[in-house]
N, C-alpha and C positions, 0 to 999 in steps of 0.2 A: 349475224354479226361477228367481226373478228373479234377475239379474244386475247388476252396477254397469255403469254406460256404458263402453264403451271407452275409454281413455285413450291419447295419442299415445304411440309407442314412443320412448324414450329417444334412439335414433340419429336418429329424424325431427327431434326437438326440436333436437338438436345440429345438424343439418344445418341448419335454419332459422336458427339463431343464428349459424353459420359464414357463411351466405350473407349475412345482414343486415350483417355486419361487412365482408364483402368489397366490397357495394354502396355501403356507406358509404365505406369507403375509396376507391373508385373516384370517387366524387362529391367527396370533398374534395381528392384529388390531381387530377382534371381541373380544379376551379376554380384550385388553385394552379399548375397547370402554365399555364393560360390567361393568368393575370396575369403569370406570369413572361415569356411569349411576349410579351404586347402591350407589356409595359415595355420589351423588347428590341428591337422591331422597329418599322417605320414603319406608320403606318395603312395606305399601300397593301398591305404585305404583310399586314397582320392580317385584311384583310377576308376572302379566301377560306379563309385558315386557320382563322380562328375559325368560319366557316360550317362547315368540314368537320368541325371540333371538334363542334359543335352536331349535326351529323348523326351523328357518333358516339354522342355521349350519347343522342340519340333512338333509335338502333338497339339500343344497350346497354340501355335502359329497356325496349323492346318485348320484346327477347329474354329478359331476366330475369324479366318477368312471365309469358312462355309458358313459360319453363321451370320455374316454379313451378307453374302450371296442369299442365304434364306430370307434375311429381312427384305433383300431387294426384289424377291419373288423369281429369282433365278436358278434356284436349287430347291429340290425337295427335302423335306426334313430328314426322312428316314435315311437319305444317302450320307449325312454326316453324324447322325447320332451315334454310330458304331465308334467315330473318333472321340467323341465325348465320353463315352464310356471308357475306352483305352485311356483317355487322358486323365480322368479320375483314378482309374486303378493304377496307372504309373506314380500319379502324386500321391496317393495312399502310401504306396512303397517307399518312395523318396523321404517323406517327411517323417515316416516312421524309424527310417535308417539312418537319416541325418536331419534331426530338427532344426537345425541351423536354417534350412529353406522354409520354416513355417510362417514366416511374415507374408510369404507369397500366396498363402491360404485365401487372402481377401479377394484376389483377381480369379482364382478358381471358383470360388463361391459365385461370383457375380455372372461369371461364364456358364455354370451349370444352371444359374436362373434363368438365362438366356436360352438354354438349350431344351429344359424340360419345364412342364407345367404340370401340377397336381401333385400326387404322391410320387412321382418319379423325381421332382424337383426337391422334395423333402429329403428323399432317400440320399440323394446326391450331395446336397448341402449337408446333411447330417454325417455322410461318411467323409467329407471333408473336414468338418469340425471335430469329428472324432478322431480322425488320423492325427491333426493336429494336437489335440489334447494328449493322445497317447505318446507322441513324439517328444513333446514338451516335457511330459511328466517322466519318461524315461530319461530325458536330459538331465533332471533334478535328482537321478538316481531313484526315482520312485517315493521320493520324501515330500515333494512340495505339491500340496493338494490344489493350491491356487493355478498352477500349472495346468492341472487335469481339469478344473472347474472353469478356468477362464475362457478357454476356446469354445467349450461348449455353451456357455452363457452368452459369448459373442455370437455364436452361430444362431442361437434362438433369438436373439435381439435382433439381429439382421434378417432374419426370417420374417420376423412379425413385421419390421419396417418395410420390407420388400412387398410382402403382402397387402401392406396399406398402400404403399404406392401403386401397386398393379390394380387395386379396388378404385381407386381415385381416378386413374387412367382410363378406365373401362366405364366410370360412371361419366366422366368427361366427354368420352367420345360418344356415349349415348346421348348426351344432351345436345352435342353438336350436331348429331344426326338428326334429332327432334327437330332442332332450330334450322337445319338446313331444309327439312321437309316443310316446316311451316312457312319459311320463306318462298321455296318454291312454289306452293299453294298460293302464296299473296302475289307472287309475281305472275303467275298464270291466269289468276282472277282479272289482275290489272289489263293484261293482254286483251282477255275476252270481252272484258267491259269497255275497252277504249276502240275496240274493232268490231267485233261480231255483234255485241249488244247494241252499241250506239247506232251500226248501220241497219240493224233489224228494226229498230224502233222508228229510224227516220223512214225507211221503207214502208212500213205500217201506216205512218201518217200520209205518205203519198197514196198509198192504196186506199185508204179510208176517204180521202178529199177524192179520188177517182169514182169511188163508189157514190158518193154524194152529188157529183155533177154527171154522172152518166146518162145519157150518153152524149153530153156536149163534148167538143172539140178538146176543151182543157183536161177532160179525163184521159183522153189518149195521151196527152203530154205527161201528166202526172204516172201513168202507167208505165210509159217509156222511162222516165226519170228512176221509178223504183226499181224497173229492170236493171238499168245501168249500175244503180247503188247496190243491187244485190249481186251482179255480176263481180264489182270490187269488193264486196264483203265476201264473197265465195275465195277471190284471190287472196284477201287478207287471211283468210280461216287456213288455206293450204300454206301460207307463208308460216302462219302461227304453227303448223304442224312440223315444218322444216326450219327449226331453230329459232322460231318466233321472231324472224326477220322482216322488217318491213321493205317492200319491193323498191328497189332503184336508192334506197336510202345512202348506201355507200358511194354511188356514183352521181347522182343528181345533185345541182347546188342546192344548197339547204333553202334559200327562199322558195325556190321552185317546188322542193319537195313539200314545204309548209303549205304553199298556197295549192298545190294538188290534194294535200289531205284536208284541208278547209273546203274547198270546192266540192267535196263529196256531199256536203251537207247544205252549203250555202253557194249558189252560183256565181253571184257577183263581188264576192269578198275577196280583197285584195292583200297581199303581204307588203309592207313597207319596210325599207331597211335604212337603219342609222348607224353611222361608224363605218369602220374600214372592214369588209368581210374577210374573213380568214378561216383555215381549216379548225375544226373543233374536234375534241375526242368522239370516237363513234358513239359512246354511251351517252353523250352529251346531245349529240344530234338525235339520237332515239329517242330520248326523253322530251325533248323540244316538239317532235313531232307528235308522240302521243298525246302531250299536253294540248296541243293545238287542236288535235283530234277531238278531244274529250270536251274541250271549250267550247268549239264551234258546234259540235253536236247539242250541248246544253242550248245554245242559242238557239238553234233550229227547234229543239222539242220544247223549250220552256219560255223563252225570252220574249216571242212576238215583237221581234225588233224591225225597223225600217231600215237601220244602218248598222253595219259590223266591220271591224277591222282588225287586222293582225299588224304589230309592230316588232320587227327582229332588230335587237341593238347590241352592237358589238362595243364592249368597254376594254380598257386595257387588259385586265386580269378576268374580265367576267362576261356573259353573254346574257341579255335581257329578253323577254318574251312578254309582250301586252295583247291581251285579247279584250277588244271593248265591243259594248253593243248598247243601243240606246232603248232596249226594250223595259219591260216592267219592271225589271229588278226584283230584289228579295231582301230580306233580313238574313245576313251570314250568322246571327247568333240563334236562329230558330229552325235553322236546317235540322231534319229529323235524322236520326242515326240509320244507317245503312239497313234495308230489308230484302225481302223477296221482290219488293214492288220497285227496287232501285235505291239512289242515295249513295252509291258508290263512287260518282265521279270526281268531287272535290276531293274526297279521302285519297283516292287513287293518285290524282295529280300532286297532292301534296306530299305523299310517300315518295314518288318518283324523284321529285326535286330535292327533297331533305336527304334521301339516302346518296345522292351526289354532291352533298354539302351546300346544297343552295337553300332559298327562301321562296316561298309562294304566299302571296297575299290575295284577299279577294275584298275589293271595295264595292259596295252595292246598297242602294237604298230602295225601297219599293216605289216605282214609279219613276226613278230617275237613272236606270241603265246599272250595267255591271262592268267592272274592269277586273281581270284577272292578270295578276302580274307575277311573273316568276324570273328570278336571277339567279345562275348557276355559275360555277367557276369555269374558266375555259378548259383547266385541267383537273379533273376531279380528284379527290384522295384516293390514294391506292388502296385497292381491296373493295372499293364500292361499286365497280363495274358490273360485277356478276349479280349482286343484290338488286342492281337498278334495270336490269334487262326487261 
């Protein structure tokens, strides 16, 4: 099935915004610090210090660009670590010589944490904090202990906070991976149930009927039906391997696709349409097809019905699907939980519909038939298509 183009993960977009704020802050603070330094020192002192500050700015810009490329997977890490080491070394020299630039240490600290992991990160962050502390302590004529301890304490605090954020992000990523694996397993189990399992069960019924009536002519008909169903089942299995897509779903009109799916199990069933037909989202079409397959397969296997019908209804903002049979019915409240012997059909149908923002109801009474009714929005909520496949 066609899927929407991938969107950047929220964490990636958030990291990009944080990086932009840090880089902008560095630029503003560097300009302010340079102005402050020039105003407080003679031209002879300004020349080399301003040149060193310009070198730091150039190294910062190159390192920031390379770091962004590494995040995007376009550059290997070791190709730009040299630039980061050079930046830290130049920064240490600058802030010791000219403590006026000490406020820019925050941006340097965050960039070092982007560049390094483990003990190199602590060494780089520690060097940045220590250089800042020495520079400010020197600016106070080596008398103000707060100038010495303040940057060290701030560096330790930022390191703890950054480590906590990294651990939380790793835990969140692990949870998302586990949730994705569980959702994928659930999705594949629904696809297998609605195609392979239902088809094999119906084929088995036909072959058992042929065995009981053999060598009567009716047995040959049942064997032929089972053979045709197994061929379709094989096609569904191949389709399942290739992107779990339903054959012809994207091109065939929806009523025809539903009728084709239903007639795999009941030859005389027809699909009735109410309302004005219109194109639907691919994931909605897919869900309607699978619900129809599963519901009609249940009629074939369990209902012993004399009549069954499928009604597809188009509402202004939604689409409905009603599958009716006049079979023996059942008590929806006493349906056993899924097990190795079956019981996944209703749960799979309900999950498909609800994941697209719809509702599924089952109305049945023993001896009085069954109605399975689904209603889905014509345009499902954003982000639901992948889970509902």
